[in-house]
Structures are given as C-alpha cells and as structure tokens.
N, C-alpha and C positions, 0 to 999 in steps of 0.2 A: 258077727260072733264076738269081736273085740269090744264092740259097743255094749253087748249084753254082759260081758264079763266086767266092764267098767261099771255098769249100773249095779250089778251084784256086789261089787266091791264097795260102792257108795252106800248101798243099803246095809251092808254089814257094818260099815263105819258108823252110820247113823244109829244102828241098833245098840251100840255101846253106851248110849246115853238114855237116861230116863226121860219121861215126858216133862217132869219138873225141871230137870237140868236143861232141856231144850228151851223151856219157857224162860228160865233164868238167862240163858245165852241171848235169846231174842231181846229181852229187856236190858241186859248188860251192854248190848251193842247200841244203845240209845244214849242220850245225854242225861238220863235219870241218875240220881245219886243212888248209892247202895241202900240208903234208908228208904227212898221212894220205891225202889224195887221190892224191898222187904214189905212195905205197906201194901203193895199190889199183890204179892205172892203169898204172904203168910203173916200171922200175927207176931211171929218171932224173927227178929233180925238174925239170931244165931242159926236158925234153920237155913236162911238164905246164905249166911256165911259158909255153912256146910256145903251147899251146892257149889259155891264159888271155889272152895278148897278142893272139892272132888274134881271139878272141871280143870282146875290148874294142874292137878296131878294127871288126869286122863289125857290132857292135851300137851302136857309137859311145857307149861308156860308159867310165868311168874308175875304177870300184871294183867290188868283189865284190857289194856291195849293188845297185849299178846294173845289174850283169850279171844278177843274180837277178830284179830288177824287170822288166827288158826281156824276159828269157826267159819270164816269166809273161805279160807283156802280149802277146807274139806267139805265145803258146800252145805254146812248146817244152817248158815245164814246167807241170805241173798242181799246184795247191795242194789 
C-alpha cells in the first residue's frame, strides 16, 4: 500500500512537467552547452531559455547544477 502511494506521488510529480521540459532536463543533465541543447531541441535559443526558466521556477532552483540535482532527487532523471 505504501509502495503504491509512493508510485502515485512520483507520477503526480512527473505530471507537473511537459514532455519538452522533461526533454530539456535530460539534455541539461549532460555536458552539452545551452546553445547545443537549443540546437537539438528547437531553432530558437529563446524557446529553450523559456524551458530552463520554467523549470527553475517549478523546481525552486537557481542554477543548472541545482536543476540537475533536483531532477535526480525527484527521479525525473536517472543516474
């Protein structure tokens, strides 16, 4: 029962993020530069900057390292 509640909580946490935000998180947790991430995801760097800012706000972090650490902590990214 507790295991089922934990999984439901993880699913709810994951549902807070769009597919594109999750894709950005996956790429941001690599050694790619923001420019390289933008080239992979979108023709516009500003669009990717918007994903980053939205995720900073949603995860209450202020840096790319903080973003990666929090994404790992809430299991959006696996190490």
